[in-house]
N, C-alpha and C positions, 0 to 999 in steps of 0.2 A: 332496096336501100334501107339501112337502119336509121331510124329517126335520131336526130341529135339530142343528146341528153341535156336537160336544163342546168345540170350541175356546173359545167364549165363557165356558163354565162354568169351564174350566181357567184362563182369563185372570182371571175373577172371583176364583177361589180364590187365584191368585197375588197379586192386589191386596190381598185380605184378609190374606194372609200378610205382605206387605210392610208393611201398616199395623200389624200386630201387632208386627213386629220394630222398627218405628219407635217404637212406644210403649215397648217394652222398652229401646230406646236412650235415650229421654227419661228414663225412671225410673232407668236406670243413671247418667246424668249428674247427676240430682238427688241420688241417694244419695252419689255420690262427692263432689260439691261440698258437699253438706250435711254429710257426715262431716268433710271438711277444715275447713269453716267452724266446725262445732261445737267442734273442738279448740282454737279461738282465742277462744271466748266464755266469759264468766264464768258457766258453768252448773254445777249439781250433776252430778257424774259426767260432766264434759265429755269426758274421755278415753274413757269407755265408749261414749258416743254417737258419738264420732268413729270409734272402732274398728268398731262395728257398721255404721255407714254405709259405711265402706270395704269391709268384708267383704261387706256386702250388694250392693255394686256388682259385686264379683267373682262372686257367685252369679248375678246378673242376666246376666252375660256367658256363664256356663255355660248358662243357659236359652236365650239367643240362639243359641249354637253348636249346641245340640241341635235347636232349631227349624229352623235352616238345614239340618241333616242330614235331619230328617224330611221337609222340603219337597223335598230333592234326592236322596233315597235311591234313586230309580228312574232317575237320570240318570248320565251318564259321570263326573260330579263326585262321586259318592257316597263313594268311598274317601277322597278329599281332605277332604270335609266331615266324615266320621267321625273322621279323624285330628286335625283341628282341634278337634272337640268333645272328644275324649279329652285333647288337650293343654291345653285351657282348663279342663277339670274337674280335672286334676292341678295346674294353676296355682292354682286356688281352694283346693285342699287345701293347697298350699304356703303360701298366705296364712294359713290357720288354724293351721298349724304355727308360722309366724313370729310370730303373735300369742300363742302359748303356749296356745291353746285346746284343743290335743290332748295336752298334756303329761300330763294325768291318765290318758289312755288308753294313750299310747305314751311311756313315760318315756325321755328321751334326755339325755346329758350336756349338750347344748346344743340347744334347740328349733330353732335355725338349721340343724342337720344334717338334720332332717326336712324343713325347707323346701327345702334344697338338693337332697335326694333327689327330692322331689315335682316341683319345678321342672325338675330335670334330666330326669326321665322325660317331663315335659310337652314339653320341647324336643326330645327324641328323637322324639316324635310329630309335632311341627311340622316337623322335618327330613324325616321320612318323607313328610309331606304335600307338602313342596316337591319331593321326588324324584318323587312321583306326578304333581305338576303339570307338571314337566319333560316327563314321558312323555305326559301327556294333551294338553298344548299343543304337542307336537312341537318343543320347544326343545332343540337339540342342540349348541350352541356350547360346546366344551370351554374355549376361552379365557375366555368369560364366566364359566363356572362356577368354574374353578380360580383365575382372577384375583380374582374377588369373594371367594372363600374365603380366599385368601392375605391380601388387604387386611384383612379383618375378624379373622382370626386374629392378625395383627400388632397391630391395635388392642386386642384383648382381652388379649394378652400384655403389652403396654406398660402398659395400665391396671392389670392385676393386679400387675405388678412394682413400680409406683410407689405403689399404694394399699395392697395387702395384704401383700406380701412383707416389708416392713421391720418389721412388728409384733414387739414383744418382750414383749407381754402374754401370760402363760402360758395363760390361759383361751381366748385367741384363736388361739394357735398351733395348736390342734387343728383350726382351720378353714382354715389357710393352704393346704394342698395340695388338700383338697376344693374350696376356692374357685377354685383354678387350673383344675381339670378342669371345674368348673361354668361359669366365665367363658368358657373356650374352646368349650364346648358352646353357650352363648348366642351367641358370635361365629360359630359354624358356622351357626346358624339365620339370623343376619343376613346372612351370606355367601350362603347358598342362596337366601334371599329376594331379595337384590340381583341374583343371577345371573338370576333369573326376570324381574325388573323391567327390566334392561338389554336383555333380548331381547323383552319384551312389556310395554308400559307399563301394561297392565291389572293387573299385579301390583305396581304402585307403592305402593298402600296397605299391602300385606303387607310390603314392604321397609321402609317407614317405621316400621310397627309393631314389627318385629323390632329395628330400630336403637334405637328408643325404649326397648324392654325392656332391652337391654344398657346403655344410658345410665343407666336407673334403678338397675340392679344396681350399677354403678360408684359412683353417688351413695350408695346404701345402704351399700356397702362402706366408703366414706370415713367415713360417720358411725359405723359399727361399729368401725373400726380406728383412727380418729383423733379420735373424740369428736364429740358432737352439735354442731349449729350451728343458728342461727335458721332457722325454717321448714324444717327438714330433712324433716319429714313430707310437706309439700307438694312439696318438691324431688324426693322419691322417687315419690310416688303420682301426680303429674300425668303424668310420662312413662310410668310403669308402667301406670296405668289406661288412659291414652290408647293406649299401645302394644298392650295386650291387646285393647282395643276394635277397633283397626284390624286386628289379625290376624284377629279373628272376622268383622268386617263387610267385610273385603276381598273376601269372596265376591261382594258386590254388583257389583264391577267385574271380578272374575276369572272369574265363572261362564261367560261366553261363551267365554273362552279354553279353559277346561277342557272345554267341550262341543264344541270344534272350530269355533266360529263365527269367521269372519274379522273383523279389526278394521275 
C-alpha cells in the first residue's frame, strides 16, 4: 500500500483557513456597515452602537492579521505577516484612543495624541513589512522606491499644509507638528507600498490600502481642523476601514511573491 501524501491534508487545512478568513471578512464588513448605518438611524444610543460596530470591525481585522501570521509562520513570508499583524494591532489601539475609550487608563491632553502615537508605531511596522517584502520578492529598483516615496511625501506635505497648518484654534495647535510627522509617516507607507506594486502587481492591494489610509487621515484632519461636515463619519471610515482591510488581506495576492513564486 502506498503511504498517503501529506499534501492533500495541507491543502485541506489551507482551504479551511481560507474559509475562516473569508468568514472573518464577512463579519468585518457587517460590523463596519452596521456601525455606519446605526449612526444614521433614530435609535436609542445610536452613537454608541455606531462606535462599537466600527471598533469591532477593527478588532476583526486584528484577528484576521494574526490568523494570516499563524498560517504562514513557517514560510518565507513569516516576518512580513508578523509585522502586518503588529501594525494592525496598533491601528486598532489607535481607534480606541481616538474614540476616547482609553482616556481613563492613559490620561492625555488630547486623546488624538494617543491615536497618533499608536497609528504612527503601526505604520512603522507596515514600513518595515514593506522593506522585508522588497527583500523577499527580490525587488531592487531604486528608481521605483525613491520615486514613489517622493511622490507620496509631496502629497502628504501638501495635504498637511492646506488642511492642518492654517489652524488658529489653541487646543488644536498642540497637534499641528505631531500631525505633520504622522502624515509624512503615512505617506511613507503609501510610497513604500506603491514602490512594491509598480515592480510586482501582486502588491497592488497593499498599495491601494495604504493610499486609502492616508486619504482617510486627511479627511479626518479636515473635520478636526475645519469643523464637521455631513456624513463625515462615513467619509473617514469607509476609506480607513477599507484601507486597513486591504493592507491585511493583501497577503492573499502577495503570498506568492513573498515566497519566491514567479508571476
